[in-house]
Legacy VTK file of the C-alpha trace (Angstrom):
# vtk DataFile Version 3.0
C-alpha trace
ASCII
DATASET POLYDATA
POINTS 205 float
-40.777 13.636 -13.904
-38.299 13.648 -11.608
-34.728 15.423 -11.768
-31.947 13.081 -13.093
-29.789 13.967 -10.208
-32.284 12.743 -7.743
-32.834 9.472 -9.588
-29.329 8.620 -9.725
-29.053 9.837 -6.386
-31.269 6.930 -5.474
-29.272 4.585 -7.807
-26.271 4.816 -6.162
-27.594 4.165 -2.426
-29.340 1.033 -4.235
-25.571 0.154 -5.326
-26.998 0.411 -9.074
-24.098 2.446 -9.856
-21.844 -0.504 -10.283
-24.297 -1.869 -12.635
-24.085 1.441 -14.745
-20.040 0.752 -14.506
-20.376 -2.626 -16.124
-23.162 -1.933 -18.773
-20.982 1.247 -20.100
-17.674 -0.146 -19.614
-17.284 -2.097 -23.260
-18.201 1.795 -25.347
-16.337 3.554 -22.437
-12.853 2.013 -22.885
-13.615 2.444 -26.925
-13.896 6.217 -26.015
-10.973 6.538 -23.395
-8.418 4.679 -25.710
-9.029 6.676 -28.718
-8.419 9.977 -26.882
-5.382 8.846 -24.545
-4.036 7.254 -27.910
-4.013 10.710 -28.888
-2.208 12.260 -25.513
0.542 9.637 -26.024
1.298 10.634 -29.429
1.524 13.906 -28.351
3.590 12.794 -25.500
2.788 15.442 -22.428
1.142 15.445 -19.671
-2.578 15.760 -19.443
-5.846 16.565 -17.281
-8.941 15.197 -17.453
-12.554 15.738 -16.676
-15.389 13.202 -16.686
-18.491 15.409 -16.898
-21.504 13.423 -15.043
-18.985 10.733 -13.285
-21.089 8.698 -11.587
-19.052 6.526 -8.848
-15.496 7.893 -10.661
-14.457 4.661 -12.121
-13.409 6.206 -15.402
-11.828 9.291 -13.312
-9.611 6.375 -11.237
-8.614 4.586 -14.716
-7.388 7.496 -16.564
-5.616 9.041 -13.425
-3.510 5.857 -13.386
-2.322 6.431 -16.848
1.516 7.631 -16.676
1.023 11.006 -18.629
-2.343 11.938 -16.658
-0.764 14.689 -14.344
-4.947 15.509 -12.826
-8.131 13.803 -12.696
-11.106 15.471 -11.780
-14.985 14.053 -11.971
-17.943 16.128 -11.745
-21.289 15.105 -10.639
-24.848 16.527 -9.730
-26.011 13.454 -7.536
-24.289 13.939 -4.120
-24.563 9.922 -3.632
-22.575 9.620 -6.474
-19.933 11.775 -5.525
-19.860 10.212 -1.861
-19.214 6.994 -3.559
-16.421 8.259 -5.690
-14.608 9.813 -3.050
-15.168 6.550 -0.643
-13.069 4.692 -3.419
-10.077 6.457 -2.461
-7.496 7.219 -4.875
-5.794 10.372 -6.335
-8.554 11.941 -8.491
-10.536 14.681 -7.486
-14.426 14.916 -7.008
-16.984 18.006 -7.255
-20.478 17.902 -6.512
-21.797 20.763 -8.545
-24.925 21.230 -10.670
-23.681 20.542 -14.449
-26.022 22.903 -16.007
-24.566 26.244 -13.977
-21.074 24.919 -13.717
-18.152 27.286 -14.631
-14.884 25.382 -14.551
-12.082 27.371 -12.943
-9.744 24.804 -14.602
-9.204 23.956 -18.407
-8.736 20.204 -19.359
-6.835 18.498 -22.372
-9.480 15.871 -22.388
-13.108 15.951 -21.391
-15.103 13.029 -21.696
-19.225 12.503 -20.652
-20.866 9.093 -21.023
-24.685 9.220 -20.759
-25.311 12.670 -19.545
-25.812 15.336 -22.100
-28.946 14.593 -22.724
-30.324 15.027 -19.484
-29.109 18.659 -19.409
-31.317 21.656 -19.715
-29.253 23.150 -22.286
-26.783 20.546 -23.845
-25.748 23.326 -26.733
-24.705 25.822 -23.612
-22.769 23.518 -22.318
-20.996 21.998 -25.115
-20.238 25.680 -26.430
-18.838 26.785 -22.824
-16.872 23.556 -22.805
-15.233 24.376 -25.939
-14.839 28.226 -25.344
-13.526 28.116 -21.833
-13.186 24.392 -20.284
-10.837 23.327 -23.087
-6.863 23.928 -23.719
-5.907 24.470 -26.796
-5.424 21.236 -28.662
-7.669 19.458 -26.380
-10.564 17.192 -26.987
-14.755 16.416 -26.023
-15.687 13.095 -26.754
-19.127 11.992 -25.070
-21.008 8.816 -25.436
-25.004 8.894 -25.757
-27.357 5.544 -25.566
-30.251 7.646 -25.626
-30.406 9.105 -29.331
-33.316 8.987 -32.234
-31.490 6.035 -34.389
-31.197 4.024 -31.150
-35.215 2.610 -31.099
-34.509 0.703 -28.039
-33.930 4.171 -25.791
-37.107 5.612 -27.227
-39.022 4.439 -23.727
-36.351 5.205 -21.013
-38.023 8.644 -20.496
-41.053 7.075 -19.391
-39.351 4.257 -17.940
-36.685 5.831 -15.659
-39.266 8.863 -15.087
-36.607 11.919 -15.781
-36.820 14.212 -18.961
-34.312 13.227 -21.760
-33.830 15.431 -24.964
-34.335 13.257 -28.229
-32.206 14.491 -30.600
-31.005 12.384 -34.031
-26.862 11.730 -34.287
-26.410 14.189 -37.226
-27.796 16.936 -34.438
-25.448 15.925 -32.094
-22.604 16.218 -34.579
-24.084 20.090 -35.366
-24.255 21.045 -32.033
-20.449 20.073 -31.785
-19.826 22.296 -34.735
-22.143 25.255 -33.772
-20.141 25.092 -30.426
-16.816 26.028 -32.589
-15.129 22.624 -32.233
-13.343 21.063 -35.205
-12.269 17.824 -36.397
-15.976 16.572 -34.853
-16.659 12.948 -36.093
-18.694 10.467 -34.717
-19.714 6.549 -34.693
-21.161 3.673 -33.042
-18.895 1.966 -29.995
-20.006 -1.447 -29.039
-22.685 -2.295 -31.662
-24.068 -5.487 -31.754
-26.908 -7.340 -33.947
-29.361 -6.551 -30.844
-27.969 -3.249 -29.611
-27.568 -0.139 -32.055
-24.138 1.015 -30.244
-23.208 3.778 -28.195
-23.021 7.086 -30.054
-19.832 8.325 -29.596
-19.238 11.858 -30.805
-15.875 14.150 -30.525
-13.965 16.911 -31.475
-10.986 19.120 -31.167
-10.753 22.752 -29.620
LINES 1 206
205 0 1 2 3 4 5 6 7 8 9 10 11 12 13 14 15 16 17 18 19 20 21 22 23 24 25 26 27 28 29 30 31 32 33 34 35 36 37 38 39 40 41 42 43 44 45 46 47 48 49 50 51 52 53 54 55 56 57 58 59 60 61 62 63 64 65 66 67 68 69 70 71 72 73 74 75 76 77 78 79 80 81 82 83 84 85 86 87 88 89 90 91 92 93 94 95 96 97 98 99 100 101 102 103 104 105 106 107 108 109 110 111 112 113 114 115 116 117 118 119 120 121 122 123 124 125 126 127 128 129 130 131 132 133 134 135 136 137 138 139 140 141 142 143 144 145 146 147 148 149 150 151 152 153 154 155 156 157 158 159 160 161 162 163 164 165 166 167 168 169 170 171 172 173 174 175 176 177 178 179 180 181 182 183 184 185 186 187 188 189 190 191 192 193 194 195 196 197 198 199 200 201 202 203 204
């Protein structure tokens, strides 16, 4: 088994990050639209963090929102961060180990797609986000394709060759609740007849 950051670093070098962007775009658009609709209703400037930002495509999109005054991406694969920076824009990018990262800033919206189950202790990260990364009233929203109810994902750990945590949807929801997040809800984005959909979990501080 290899580290996920090594695997995705190689993918970035091979240009496979573009395929990841295209593959996740429908579910991510639904997640981001949900979160930004709330910010528009509030009507104040907001800050945004993408945890495991890859080549930065989500960060760049959100940075174009008229109410977004700061957009930041963090990733543990150096090649992904290099790809993100090469695409320009006003977004900021941080190369760091997400498992040990402590955010010096707080954010109004924290987003993550296909990252949490690669982490050493996602419960601890979600607790840190709830305790010290989110502003009061801020929202964490994550998307996961690797979860128990999605039978298509059961072989991914072996196929990709990197450790992946397999949990049921209700277990992820419980982790959010145990971290102290409120108004926790979940749904399946981009669900089709041949695809269980992306498990979306979100909660507020």
